[in-house]
KOLLUM-653396 format. One record per residue (C-alpha): residue number from 1; x, y, z; residue in three letters. Coordinates in nm, 4 decimals. Layout:
nr, x, y, z, rest
NUM, X, Y, Z, ALA
...
//
This chain:
nr, x, y, z, rest
1, 0.9365, -12.0265, -0.0757, MET
2, 0.8516, -12.1970, -0.4064, SER
3, 0.6326, -12.0312, -0.6690, ASN
4, 0.3665, -12.2958, -0.6160, GLN
5, 0.3498, -12.2390, -0.2413, LEU
6, 0.3425, -11.8587, -0.2831, THR
7, 0.0612, -11.8845, -0.5387, ARG
8, -0.1437, -12.1295, -0.3339, ARG
9, -0.1038, -11.9272, -0.0142, LEU
10, -0.2235, -11.6126, -0.1903, ALA
11, -0.5207, -11.8014, -0.3326, LEU
12, -0.6282, -11.9348, 0.0077, LEU
13, -0.5721, -11.5947, 0.1686, ASP
14, -0.8144, -11.4366, -0.0798, ASP
15, -1.1451, -11.3199, 0.0662, ASP
16, -1.3381, -11.5536, -0.1655, ALA
17, -1.1650, -11.8595, -0.0200, HIS
18, -1.1127, -11.7544, 0.3382, ARG
19, -1.2598, -12.0056, 0.5743, GLY
20, -1.1890, -12.3078, 0.3533, LEU
21, -0.9247, -12.4249, 0.5995, LEU
22, -1.1922, -12.4195, 0.8698, LEU
23, -1.3615, -12.7090, 0.6911, GLN
24, -1.0785, -12.9637, 0.7056, GLY
25, -1.1048, -13.2491, 0.9565, LEU
26, -0.8780, -13.3736, 1.2344, ARG
27, -0.9019, -13.6892, 1.4404, GLY
28, -0.6788, -13.8647, 1.6921, ILE
29, -0.6283, -14.2297, 1.7779, GLU
30, -0.4415, -14.2878, 2.1030, ARG
31, -0.3122, -14.6326, 2.2005, GLU
32, -0.2383, -14.7081, 2.5650, THR
33, -0.1687, -15.0214, 2.7682, LEU
34, -0.3782, -15.1085, 3.0706, ARG
35, -0.1451, -15.1712, 3.3651, VAL
36, -0.1969, -15.2696, 3.7299, ASP
37, -0.1091, -15.0523, 4.0293, SER
38, 0.2525, -15.1733, 4.0114, GLN
39, 0.2883, -15.0725, 3.6476, GLY
40, 0.2739, -15.4307, 3.5184, ARG
41, 0.0705, -15.5370, 3.2150, LEU
42, -0.2949, -15.5936, 3.3065, ALA
43, -0.3890, -15.9603, 3.2633, ARG
44, -0.7629, -15.8941, 3.2676, THR
45, -0.9915, -15.9055, 2.9612, PRO
46, -1.1004, -15.5827, 2.7913, HIS
47, -1.3477, -15.4312, 3.0451, PRO
48, -1.6994, -15.5201, 2.9325, VAL
49, -1.8217, -15.1920, 3.0876, GLN
50, -1.6321, -15.0069, 2.8120, LEU
51, -1.8373, -15.1845, 2.5480, GLY
52, -1.7483, -15.4261, 2.2688, ALA
53, -1.4050, -15.3755, 2.1118, ALA
54, -1.5457, -15.5098, 1.7827, LEU
55, -1.8199, -15.2523, 1.7385, THR
56, -1.7460, -14.9481, 1.9580, HIS
57, -1.6468, -14.6523, 1.7401, ALA
58, -1.4438, -14.4711, 2.0069, GLN
59, -1.3103, -14.7325, 2.2501, ILE
60, -1.1517, -15.0475, 2.1117, THR
61, -0.8326, -15.2502, 2.1384, THR
62, -0.5342, -15.2648, 1.9100, ASP
63, -0.3088, -15.5713, 1.8948, TYR
64, -0.2976, -15.6940, 2.2531, ALA
65, -0.6056, -15.7425, 2.4722, GLU
66, -0.4567, -15.4913, 2.7185, ALA
67, -0.3755, -15.2318, 2.4493, LEU
68, -0.6671, -14.9894, 2.4486, LEU
69, -0.7277, -14.7600, 2.1539, GLU
70, -0.9266, -14.4392, 2.1951, PHE
71, -1.0600, -14.2842, 1.8724, ILE
72, -1.2016, -13.9346, 1.8503, THR
73, -1.4646, -13.8313, 1.5970, PRO
74, -1.3298, -13.6149, 1.3139, ALA
75, -1.3557, -13.2465, 1.4086, GLU
76, -1.2901, -12.9210, 1.2240, HIS
77, -1.0615, -12.8082, 1.5051, ASP
78, -0.7935, -13.0141, 1.6794, ILE
79, -0.8926, -12.8511, 2.0088, GLY
80, -1.2374, -13.0127, 1.9835, LEU
81, -1.0844, -13.3530, 1.9008, ALA
82, -0.8589, -13.3260, 2.2050, LEU
83, -1.1561, -13.2329, 2.4258, ASN
84, -1.3227, -13.5507, 2.3042, ARG
85, -1.0084, -13.7544, 2.3703, LEU
86, -0.9955, -13.6108, 2.7212, ASP
87, -1.3595, -13.7137, 2.7809, ALA
88, -1.2899, -14.0698, 2.6609, ILE
89, -0.9967, -14.0937, 2.9052, HIS
90, -1.2086, -13.9665, 3.1961, ARG
91, -1.4843, -14.2121, 3.1109, TYR
92, -1.2391, -14.5036, 3.0848, ALA
93, -1.1105, -14.4244, 3.4318, TYR
94, -1.4595, -14.4759, 3.5755, THR
95, -1.4467, -14.8384, 3.4528, LYS
96, -1.0823, -14.9411, 3.5017, LEU
97, -1.1268, -15.0832, 3.8540, ASP
98, -0.7840, -15.0026, 3.9972, GLY
99, -0.5968, -15.0302, 3.6683, GLU
100, -0.4210, -14.7390, 3.4980, MET
101, -0.3272, -14.6264, 3.1490, LEU
102, 0.0453, -14.6580, 3.0777, TRP
103, 0.2020, -14.3212, 3.0034, SER
104, 0.4703, -14.4292, 2.7531, GLN
105, 0.4972, -14.5484, 2.3948, SER
106, 0.7392, -14.8252, 2.4894, MET
107, 0.5694, -15.0907, 2.7015, PRO
108, 0.5938, -15.1553, 3.0719, CYS
109, 0.7790, -15.4621, 3.1948, ASP
110, 0.6064, -15.7437, 3.0055, LEU
111, 0.5359, -16.1044, 3.1024, PRO
112, 0.6533, -16.3955, 2.8875, SER
113, 0.5262, -16.4084, 2.5279, GLU
114, 0.2691, -16.6815, 2.6007, GLU
115, 0.1221, -16.4701, 2.8831, ASP
116, 0.0487, -16.1685, 2.6616, ILE
117, -0.3106, -16.2075, 2.5467, GLU
118, -0.3972, -16.1287, 2.1848, ILE
119, -0.7002, -15.9009, 2.1440, ALA
120, -1.0321, -16.0900, 2.1334, TRP
121, -1.3365, -15.9722, 1.9371, TYR
122, -1.5922, -16.2456, 1.9982, GLY
123, -1.6963, -16.5488, 1.7964, THR
124, -1.8350, -16.3913, 1.4773, SER
125, -1.6476, -16.4473, 1.1516, ASN
126, -1.5413, -16.0815, 1.1355, ILE
127, -1.4362, -16.0902, 1.5017, GLY
128, -1.2325, -16.4057, 1.4440, MET
129, -1.0759, -16.2509, 1.1328, LEU
130, -0.9461, -15.9626, 1.3457, LYS
131, -0.8203, -16.2053, 1.6107, HIS
132, -0.6476, -16.4426, 1.3681, VAL
133, -0.4831, -16.1468, 1.1925, TYR
134, -0.3299, -16.0586, 1.5297, ARG
135, -0.2210, -16.4199, 1.5818, ARG
136, -0.0366, -16.3800, 1.2556, GLY
137, 0.1259, -16.0600, 1.3820, LEU
138, 0.2381, -16.2433, 1.6975, ALA
139, 0.3868, -16.5174, 1.4814, LEU
140, 0.5635, -16.2716, 1.2517, ARG
141, 0.6805, -15.9979, 1.4893, TYR
142, 0.6475, -16.1325, 1.8432, GLY
143, 0.3939, -16.0165, 2.0995, LYS
144, 0.6171, -15.7621, 2.2756, ALA
145, 0.6148, -15.5468, 1.9628, MET
146, 0.2352, -15.5537, 1.9706, GLN
147, 0.2431, -15.3728, 2.3052, CYS
148, 0.4060, -15.0578, 2.1635, ILE
149, 0.1690, -14.7595, 2.1673, ALA
150, 0.1522, -14.4440, 1.9575, GLY
151, -0.0574, -14.1493, 1.8487, ILE
152, -0.2169, -14.1564, 1.5035, HIS
153, -0.3190, -13.8197, 1.3593, TYR
154, -0.5876, -13.8207, 1.0887, ASN
155, -0.5897, -13.5119, 0.8689, TYR
156, -0.7866, -13.3913, 0.5703, SER
157, -0.8389, -13.0730, 0.3743, LEU
158, -1.1900, -12.9993, 0.2414, PRO
159, -1.2777, -13.1226, -0.1078, GLU
160, -1.3741, -12.7662, -0.2000, GLN
161, -1.0150, -12.6556, -0.1341, LEU
162, -0.8797, -12.9150, -0.3789, TRP
163, -1.1402, -12.7976, -0.6303, LYS
164, -1.0265, -12.4347, -0.5959, VAL
165, -0.6630, -12.5381, -0.6423, LEU
166, -0.7461, -12.7576, -0.9429, ALA
167, -0.9376, -12.4777, -1.1151, GLU
168, -0.6617, -12.2230, -1.0494, SER
169, -0.4056, -12.4659, -1.1919, GLU
170, -0.6009, -12.5276, -1.5104, GLY
171, -0.7276, -12.8762, -1.4276, ILE
172, -1.0720, -12.8885, -1.5811, ALA
173, -1.3224, -13.1709, -1.5482, GLU
174, -1.2747, -13.2778, -1.9097, GLU
175, -1.2498, -13.6409, -1.8109, ARG
176, -1.4408, -13.8436, -1.5618, ARG
177, -1.3020, -13.8291, -1.2073, HIS
178, -1.0543, -13.5490, -1.2929, ALA
179, -1.1140, -13.3718, -0.9602, LEU
180, -1.1090, -13.6950, -0.7613, ARG
181, -0.7781, -13.7922, -0.9225, ASP
182, -0.6328, -13.4438, -0.8613, PHE
183, -0.7262, -13.4727, -0.4937, GLN
184, -0.5759, -13.8223, -0.4663, SER
185, -0.2511, -13.7268, -0.6354, GLU
186, -0.2301, -13.4104, -0.4218, SER
187, -0.2495, -13.6247, -0.1066, TYR
188, 0.0161, -13.8572, -0.2519, ILE
189, 0.2345, -13.5504, -0.3231, ALA
190, 0.1774, -13.4452, 0.0386, MET
191, 0.2975, -13.7892, 0.1528, ILE
192, 0.6163, -13.7447, -0.0546, ARG
193, 0.6869, -13.4160, 0.1242, ASN
194, 0.6147, -13.5878, 0.4545, PHE
195, 0.8849, -13.8430, 0.3652, ARG
196, 1.1270, -13.5559, 0.2993, ARG
197, 1.0612, -13.3715, 0.6228, TYR
198, 0.9165, -13.6113, 0.8832, SER
199, 1.2569, -13.6409, 1.0542, TRP
200, 1.1678, -13.2962, 1.1945, LEU
201, 0.8657, -13.4425, 1.3772, LEU
202, 1.0864, -13.7107, 1.5320, MET
203, 1.3300, -13.4490, 1.6606, TYR
204, 1.0526, -13.2256, 1.7974, LEU
205, 0.8147, -13.4878, 1.9389, PHE
206, 1.0078, -13.8144, 1.9800, GLY
207, 0.9676, -13.9223, 2.3432, ALA
208, 1.1073, -14.2763, 2.3643, SER
209, 1.4874, -14.2649, 2.4114, PRO
210, 1.4712, -14.5451, 2.6726, VAL
211, 1.3062, -14.8848, 2.7090, LEU
212, 1.2729, -15.1748, 2.9487, ALA
213, 1.5541, -15.4291, 2.9124, THR
214, 1.3051, -15.7171, 2.8890, GLY
215, 1.1355, -15.5678, 2.5816, PHE
216, 1.4138, -15.6894, 2.3512, LEU
217, 1.3611, -16.0538, 2.4481, ARG
218, 1.7335, -16.1244, 2.4142, GLY
219, 1.7640, -15.9674, 2.0679, ARG
220, 2.0997, -15.8200, 1.9688, GLU
221, 2.1227, -15.4441, 2.0095, HIS
222, 2.3623, -15.1507, 2.0397, ASN
223, 2.1860, -14.9797, 2.3280, LEU
224, 2.3642, -14.8577, 2.6384, GLU
225, 2.2757, -14.9701, 2.9902, THR
226, 2.1288, -14.7061, 3.2192, LEU
227, 2.0370, -14.9473, 3.5008, SER
228, 1.9516, -15.3149, 3.5548, ASP
229, 1.6085, -15.2776, 3.3943, ASP
230, 1.6700, -14.9891, 3.1524, THR
231, 1.8429, -14.9520, 2.8149, LEU
232, 1.8820, -14.6282, 2.6180, TYR
233, 2.0704, -14.4334, 2.3544, LEU
234, 2.2077, -14.1003, 2.4793, PRO
235, 2.0928, -13.8928, 2.1784, TYR
236, 1.7902, -14.0971, 2.0644, ALA
237, 1.4562, -13.9289, 2.0100, THR
238, 1.2303, -14.2283, 1.9350, SER
239, 1.3469, -14.5872, 1.9787, LEU
240, 0.9853, -14.6803, 1.9014, ARG
241, 1.0356, -14.5640, 1.5417, MET
242, 1.3838, -14.7169, 1.5092, SER
243, 1.4718, -15.0646, 1.3872, ASP
244, 1.4147, -15.1830, 1.7460, LEU
245, 1.0431, -15.1098, 1.7084, GLY
246, 0.8273, -15.2383, 1.4273, TYR
247, 1.0435, -15.4476, 1.2001, GLN
248, 1.0884, -15.7848, 1.0384, ASN
249, 1.2745, -15.9299, 0.7415, ASP
250, 0.9660, -15.9780, 0.5228, ALA
251, 0.8789, -15.6076, 0.5316, GLN
252, 1.2376, -15.4813, 0.5119, SER
253, 1.2330, -15.4728, 0.1314, GLY
254, 0.8783, -15.3363, 0.1095, LEU
255, 0.8779, -14.9734, -0.0043, ARG
256, 0.5446, -14.8941, -0.1701, PRO
257, 0.5970, -14.6341, -0.4406, HIS
258, 0.4376, -14.3012, -0.3526, GLU
259, 0.4804, -14.1315, -0.6893, ASN
260, 0.1181, -14.2103, -0.7752, SER
261, -0.1809, -14.3665, -0.6054, LEU
262, -0.1810, -14.6422, -0.8658, GLU
263, 0.1814, -14.7433, -0.7997, SER
264, 0.1226, -14.7298, -0.4225, TYR
265, -0.1819, -14.9573, -0.4463, VAL
266, -0.0101, -15.1934, -0.6917, THR
267, 0.2969, -15.2464, -0.4747, SER
268, 0.0867, -15.2960, -0.1621, LEU
269, -0.1376, -15.5505, -0.3303, MET
270, 0.1672, -15.7330, -0.4646, ASP
271, 0.2828, -15.7757, -0.1022, ALA
272, -0.0631, -15.8992, 0.0041, VAL
273, -0.0539, -16.1611, -0.2734, ASN
274, 0.3147, -16.2627, -0.2787, ARG
275, 0.4034, -16.5709, -0.0694, PRO
276, 0.6924, -16.5382, 0.1762, TYR
277, 0.8749, -16.8732, 0.2172, PRO
278, 0.9272, -16.8629, 0.5983, PRO
279, 0.5528, -16.7924, 0.6466, TYR
280, 0.4639, -17.0606, 0.3919, ALA
281, 0.6690, -17.3080, 0.5964, ASP
282, 0.4421, -17.2375, 0.8957, VAL
283, 0.1172, -17.2467, 0.6957, GLY
284, -0.2128, -17.0846, 0.7918, THR
285, -0.3151, -17.3546, 1.0390, LYS
286, -0.1419, -17.5503, 1.3128, LYS
287, -0.3148, -17.8520, 1.4660, ASP
288, -0.6357, -17.7396, 1.2974, GLY
289, -0.6201, -17.3885, 1.4496, GLU
290, -0.5774, -17.0779, 1.2363, TRP
291, -0.2428, -16.9077, 1.3104, VAL
292, -0.2365, -16.6467, 1.0290, GLN
293, -0.4699, -16.5291, 0.7533, LEU
294, -0.2248, -16.6012, 0.4730, SER
295, 0.1376, -16.6950, 0.4117, THR
296, 0.2070, -16.3811, 0.2071, ASN
297, 0.4404, -16.0906, 0.2883, ILE
298, 0.1375, -15.9065, 0.4289, LEU
299, -0.1795, -16.0775, 0.5547, GLN
300, -0.3781, -15.7586, 0.4834, ILE
301, -0.2850, -15.4076, 0.3678, GLU
302, -0.2857, -15.2624, 0.7205, ASN
303, 0.0021, -15.4879, 0.8209, GLU
304, 0.2351, -15.2540, 0.6305, TYR
305, 0.3988, -15.0472, 0.9040, TYR
306, 0.4306, -14.7015, 0.7552, SER
307, 0.4829, -14.3620, 0.9175, THR
308, 0.1989, -14.2219, 0.7024, ILE
309, -0.0859, -14.3738, 0.5001, ARG
310, -0.3340, -14.2498, 0.2406, PRO
311, -0.6832, -14.3415, 0.3615, LYS
312, -1.0499, -14.3558, 0.2646, ARG
313, -1.3393, -14.4470, 0.4941, VAL
314, -1.4319, -14.8035, 0.4003, ILE
315, -1.7791, -14.9415, 0.3413, ARG
316, -1.9080, -15.2666, 0.4905, THR
317, -1.7245, -15.5630, 0.3435, GLY
318, -1.4741, -15.3441, 0.1603, GLU
319, -1.0966, -15.3635, 0.1944, ARG
320, -0.8900, -15.0445, 0.2483, PRO
321, -0.7180, -15.0665, -0.0903, VAL
322, -1.0498, -15.1210, -0.2677, GLN
323, -1.1810, -14.8005, -0.1114, ALA
324, -0.8745, -14.6084, -0.2339, LEU
325, -0.9056, -14.7570, -0.5833, CYS
326, -1.2757, -14.6933, -0.6170, ASN
327, -1.3148, -14.3505, -0.4588, ARG
328, -0.9664, -14.2021, -0.4167, GLY
329, -0.7789, -14.0629, -0.1167, VAL
330, -0.9944, -13.8871, 0.1439, GLN
331, -0.7443, -13.8159, 0.4222, TYR
332, -0.4017, -13.9126, 0.5513, ILE
333, -0.3050, -14.0875, 0.8729, GLU
334, 0.0222, -13.9825, 1.0394, VAL
335, 0.1503, -14.2749, 1.2476, ARG
336, 0.4958, -14.1759, 1.3766, CYS
337, 0.4053, -13.9701, 1.6855, LEU
338, 0.5163, -14.1064, 2.0214, ASP
339, 0.2913, -14.0840, 2.3257, ILE
340, 0.3841, -13.7651, 2.5135, ASP
341, 0.4414, -13.8941, 2.8693, PRO
342, 0.3995, -13.5434, 3.0123, PHE
343, 0.0408, -13.5132, 2.8820, GLU
344, -0.2538, -13.6963, 3.0483, PRO
345, -0.4082, -13.7785, 2.7074, VAL
346, -0.0702, -13.8474, 2.5419, GLY
347, -0.0617, -13.5462, 2.3087, VAL
348, -0.0559, -13.1694, 2.3630, ALA
349, -0.2794, -12.9131, 2.1928, LEU
350, 0.0312, -12.7242, 2.0753, GLU
351, 0.1563, -13.0408, 1.9055, THR
352, -0.1700, -13.0600, 1.7121, GLY
353, -0.1531, -12.6945, 1.6143, ARG
354, 0.2023, -12.7329, 1.4851, PHE
355, 0.1122, -13.0543, 1.3020, LEU
356, -0.1671, -12.8713, 1.1221, ASP
357, 0.0797, -12.6097, 0.9956, ALA
358, 0.3403, -12.8748, 0.9075, PHE
359, 0.0904, -13.0901, 0.7158, LEU
360, -0.0557, -12.7908, 0.5337, LEU
361, 0.2999, -12.7023, 0.4285, PHE
362, 0.3502, -13.0595, 0.2996, CYS
363, 0.0191, -13.0376, 0.1118, ALA
364, 0.0729, -12.7021, -0.0617, LEU
365, 0.4487, -12.7018, -0.1268, GLU
366, 0.5972, -12.8407, -0.4484, GLU
367, 0.6621, -13.2133, -0.4239, SER
368, 0.8746, -13.3655, -0.7018, PRO
369, 0.8701, -13.7400, -0.7632, MET
370, 1.1075, -13.9432, -0.5450, ILE
371, 1.3409, -14.1937, -0.7097, ASN
372, 1.4728, -14.5031, -0.5311, ALA
373, 1.8019, -14.3367, -0.4313, MET
374, 1.6225, -14.0320, -0.2881, GLU
375, 1.3854, -14.2628, -0.1026, GLY
376, 1.6856, -14.4254, 0.0669, GLN
377, 1.8215, -14.0838, 0.1652, VAL
378, 1.4881, -13.9830, 0.3242, HIS
379, 1.4719, -14.3140, 0.5129, ALA
380, 1.8309, -14.2684, 0.6339, ARG
381, 1.7635, -13.9117, 0.7547, ASN
382, 1.4640, -14.0418, 0.9504, PHE
383, 1.6639, -14.3334, 1.0958, ALA
384, 1.9499, -14.1054, 1.1998, ARG
385, 1.7113, -13.8690, 1.3741, THR
386, 1.5303, -14.1355, 1.5748, VAL
387, 1.8538, -14.2916, 1.7006, LYS
388, 2.0773, -13.9863, 1.7440, GLU
389, 1.8717, -13.6756, 1.6690, GLY
390, 2.0127, -13.4797, 1.9625, ARG
391, 2.3771, -13.5665, 1.8935, ARG
392, 2.5752, -13.2377, 1.8797, PRO
393, 2.6735, -13.1614, 1.5216, GLY
394, 2.4555, -13.4373, 1.3718, LEU
395, 2.4110, -13.3915, 0.9966, THR
396, 2.1432, -13.5095, 0.7549, LEU
397, 2.1674, -13.5456, 0.3770, THR
398, 2.0077, -13.2750, 0.1624, ARG
399, 2.0696, -13.2434, -0.2128, ASN
400, 2.3808, -13.4649, -0.1974, ASP
401, 2.5337, -13.2527, 0.0803, ALA
402, 2.5524, -13.2995, 0.4565, GLU
403, 2.3795, -13.0223, 0.6540, VAL
404, 2.3501, -12.9854, 1.0332, PRO
405, 2.0110, -13.1111, 1.1521, LEU
406, 1.9560, -12.8029, 1.3689, LEU
407, 2.0343, -12.5658, 1.0817, GLU
408, 1.7921, -12.7435, 0.8474, TRP
409, 1.5272, -12.7643, 1.1214, ALA
410, 1.5476, -12.3865, 1.1806, ALA
411, 1.5126, -12.3228, 0.8046, GLU
412, 1.2132, -12.5561, 0.7793, LEU
413, 1.0345, -12.3837, 1.0665, LEU
414, 1.0719, -12.0518, 0.8852, GLU
415, 0.9284, -12.2072, 0.5675, ARG
416, 0.6314, -12.3324, 0.7735, ILE
417, 0.5771, -11.9925, 0.9418, ARG
418, 0.3550, -11.8473, 0.6621, PRO
419, 0.1280, -12.1527, 0.6916, LEU
420, 0.0922, -12.0955, 1.0677, ALA
421, 0.0128, -11.7294, 0.9968, GLU
422, -0.2493, -11.8279, 0.7392, LEU
423, -0.4144, -12.0718, 0.9814, LEU
424, -0.4207, -11.8073, 1.2544, ASP
425, -0.5757, -11.5475, 1.0234, SER
426, -0.8370, -11.7908, 0.8879, GLU
427, -0.9251, -11.9343, 1.2265, HIS
428, -0.9010, -11.6105, 1.4241, ASN
429, -0.6944, -11.8003, 1.6792, TYR
430, -0.5019, -11.5072, 1.8248, ALA
431, -0.1686, -11.6540, 1.7223, GLY
432, -0.2227, -12.0133, 1.8435, ALA
433, -0.0409, -12.1744, 1.5494, HIS
434, 0.2415, -11.9214, 1.5567, LEU
435, 0.2928, -11.9722, 1.9296, SER
436, 0.3017, -12.3511, 1.8696, ALA
437, 0.5708, -12.2880, 1.6072, LEU
438, 0.7685, -12.0733, 1.8533, GLU
439, 0.7636, -12.3633, 2.1019, LEU
440, 0.9255, -12.5814, 1.8359, GLN
441, 1.1848, -12.3108, 1.7629, LYS
442, 1.2860, -12.3236, 2.1284, ALA
443, 1.3531, -12.6986, 2.0988, LYS
444, 1.5733, -12.6393, 1.7938, VAL
445, 1.7622, -12.3659, 1.9788, ALA
446, 1.8050, -12.5931, 2.2814, ASN
447, 1.7847, -12.9735, 2.2367, PRO
448, 1.7429, -13.0116, 2.6154, ASP
449, 1.3858, -12.8823, 2.5704, LYS
450, 1.2850, -13.1765, 2.3465, THR
451, 1.0583, -13.4423, 2.5018, PRO
452, 1.3257, -13.7093, 2.4481, SER
453, 1.5830, -13.5086, 2.6474, ALA
454, 1.3300, -13.4391, 2.9229, ARG
455, 1.2335, -13.8089, 2.9437, VAL
456, 1.5963, -13.9165, 2.9623, LEU
457, 1.6696, -13.6612, 3.2355, GLU
458, 1.3776, -13.7867, 3.4459, GLU
459, 1.4659, -14.1526, 3.3928, VAL
460, 1.8267, -14.0865, 3.4961, ARG
461, 1.7062, -13.9122, 3.8122, ALA
462, 1.4799, -14.2058, 3.9029, LEU
463, 1.7265, -14.4666, 3.7780, GLY
464, 1.4627, -14.6686, 3.5944, SER
465, 1.2348, -14.6496, 3.2888, PHE
466, 0.9709, -14.8525, 3.4796, ALA
467, 0.9734, -14.6068, 3.7722, LYS
468, 0.9325, -14.3084, 3.5392, PHE
469, 0.6512, -14.4795, 3.3489, GLY
470, 0.4694, -14.5647, 3.6727, LEU
471, 0.5216, -14.2139, 3.8131, GLN
472, 0.3701, -14.0486, 3.5064, GLN
473, 0.0871, -14.3031, 3.4834, SER
474, -0.0102, -14.2373, 3.8473, GLU
475, 0.0141, -13.8615, 3.7933, LEU
476, -0.2193, -13.8709, 3.4919, HIS
477, -0.4595, -14.1151, 3.6608, ALA
478, -0.4970, -13.8747, 3.9547, ARG
479, -0.5486, -13.5762, 3.7246, ALA
480, -0.8118, -13.7521, 3.5116, LEU
481, -0.9969, -13.8991, 3.8111, ARG
482, -0.9936, -13.5638, 3.9928, ALA
483, -1.2295, -13.4056, 3.7400, GLU
484, -1.4974, -13.6629, 3.6543, PRO
485, -1.7405, -13.6192, 3.3663, LEU
486, -2.0897, -13.4838, 3.4216, MET
487, -2.3555, -13.7498, 3.4841, ALA
488, -2.5173, -13.6824, 3.1448, ALA
489, -2.1847, -13.7426, 2.9667, GLU
490, -2.1302, -14.0694, 3.1531, VAL
491, -2.4850, -14.1795, 3.0665, ALA
492, -2.4207, -14.1112, 2.6976, LEU
493, -2.0977, -14.3149, 2.7030, PHE
494, -2.2810, -14.5934, 2.8904, ASP
495, -2.5513, -14.6002, 2.6210, GLU
496, -2.2882, -14.6203, 2.3461, THR
497, -2.1113, -14.9031, 2.5290, ALA
498, -2.4345, -15.1013, 2.5662, GLN
499, -2.5282, -15.0386, 2.2017, ALA
500, -2.1892, -15.1770, 2.0937, SER
501, -2.2430, -15.4934, 2.3018, LEU
502, -2.5903, -15.5349, 2.1478, ASP
503, -2.4449, -15.4860, 1.7999, GLU
504, -2.1781, -15.7528, 1.8568, GLN
505, -2.4450, -15.9953, 1.9787, ALA
506, -2.6528, -15.9194, 1.6681, ARG
507, -2.3556, -15.9849, 1.4378, ILE
508, -2.2804, -16.3133, 1.6109, GLU
509, -2.6453, -16.4248, 1.5911, ALA
510, -2.6704, -16.3388, 1.2219, ALA
511, -2.3470, -16.5132, 1.1223, ASP
512, -2.3690, -16.7935, 0.8688, SER
513, -2.1094, -16.9971, 0.6851, GLY
514, -1.7804, -17.1347, 0.8097, SER
515, -1.4824, -16.9244, 0.9123, PHE
516, -1.2690, -17.1047, 0.6509, ASP
517, -1.5068, -16.9901, 0.3772, ASP
518, -1.5159, -16.6390, 0.5223, PHE
519, -1.1339, -16.6103, 0.5115, VAL
520, -1.1222, -16.7526, 0.1595, ALA
521, -1.3783, -16.4968, 0.0413, ALA
522, -1.1909, -16.2160, 0.2140, TYR
523, -0.8542, -16.3167, 0.0699, ASN
524, -0.9921, -16.3514, -0.2825, SER
525, -1.2107, -16.0404, -0.2809, SER
526, -1.1721, -15.8804, -0.6211, THR
527, -0.9470, -15.5849, -0.5626, LEU
528, -0.9813, -15.2593, -0.7549, CYS
529, -1.2442, -15.4116, -0.9809, SER
530, -1.4289, -15.0825, -1.0085, ASN
531, -1.1248, -14.8647, -1.0681, HIS
532, -1.1895, -14.6163, -1.3422, GLN
533, -0.9309, -14.3590, -1.4421, GLY
//
């Protein structure tokens, strides 16, 4: 354990600061495809009974019209966030009219590209902006990729905790925004540690070693054939996070620097403003119809597909990078978790408990700057793990040497143990975080216990990825429908849904100005104009 981690742990374990970790926030976003009773992509519009995708805070759509996204409020305890996620699922099932939620990260058997509907958000300028952005994604990455689903984990530590750390480390508020900048750079340091160690999450929680043959749309690949409709890699943990998932040539060279918030923002904004010739050849309009928001490497900042992002809640009319520039980093969003097909809501409580210990470790441990060569090593370790993480004897690169993945994983879990102990003592959880850590130890001791191995075993037994996906989807649908919400809970969800429809109608009625002008204003919005050091 490093001196910094030892010192910080002792500080947070002090009576004066006990309870600070109770004040951090957790939130979950779960994406899931709507499918019909045969496990095929639903061709119906987003159910109006669920509310307006544009304005509903908890039930919206992601890229495709059939790709639902459920968003929990931020809670101090991951158990509460998961209870909320469970309630959203149960409510959705009262409105799905015979459809189901697909249980996998990798999509069901998909129709042709032209038959996959892009998410629709109504006729307002902001609604059309969201829709056209997704048209651009379809143009750049293909629609099949927009049907991949994942779990996003939002995580923050309380501002008071950063203040305590800053004071103990001699960072006084001599200059304006000193504490804000310390907090931002601490989150950026946490992201660097996440880059170093996130391969561990892919080994422990990766659950997509197989996919439907049709997903690749004829693309070249090195996958093996399991059956007529199923491709796989024997030791893969997460094909979703491999180069078969989110990828394209324009983004391949994009590696925003995470050695400071300023360099991260600068490199991202360069990509938003730098034209990419193949996109320029297409243009922003075709036959008078908008097909993408810009011809640059990224249309907007959120197009950058990263496993983790620094975030700040945005204000009306503000862009994500402006929020980071003006007010600093508020939380991080972990984006590499696969849907757990054995869990009705796609993620287990124990996964959340372990993630909390893992992320706290990343936040408190020393985190040196990462040079370009080291960045490549971290990316290669991650790529190896997602494609062959369970391969016997697989090694990863650490300090210029090759070390067995399982050996390093076991060492890392022991380094995380004191963080799990601290969380249990602060939260009075009767060992919940430590028991979550022990579950992960069992997977390191026996790779057959990993979700990816369990998925592959089930798919082999059934002979088909589609059959396994349908089986799990039906199982979860029955479980969620078997215990409906109380009438008062349903009424509250119904009210929220109606309020979101009313809000969309209000936005559309109040709209003025052309969409062309709206896009021009959005694209030219002065970025980081209020940034003060």
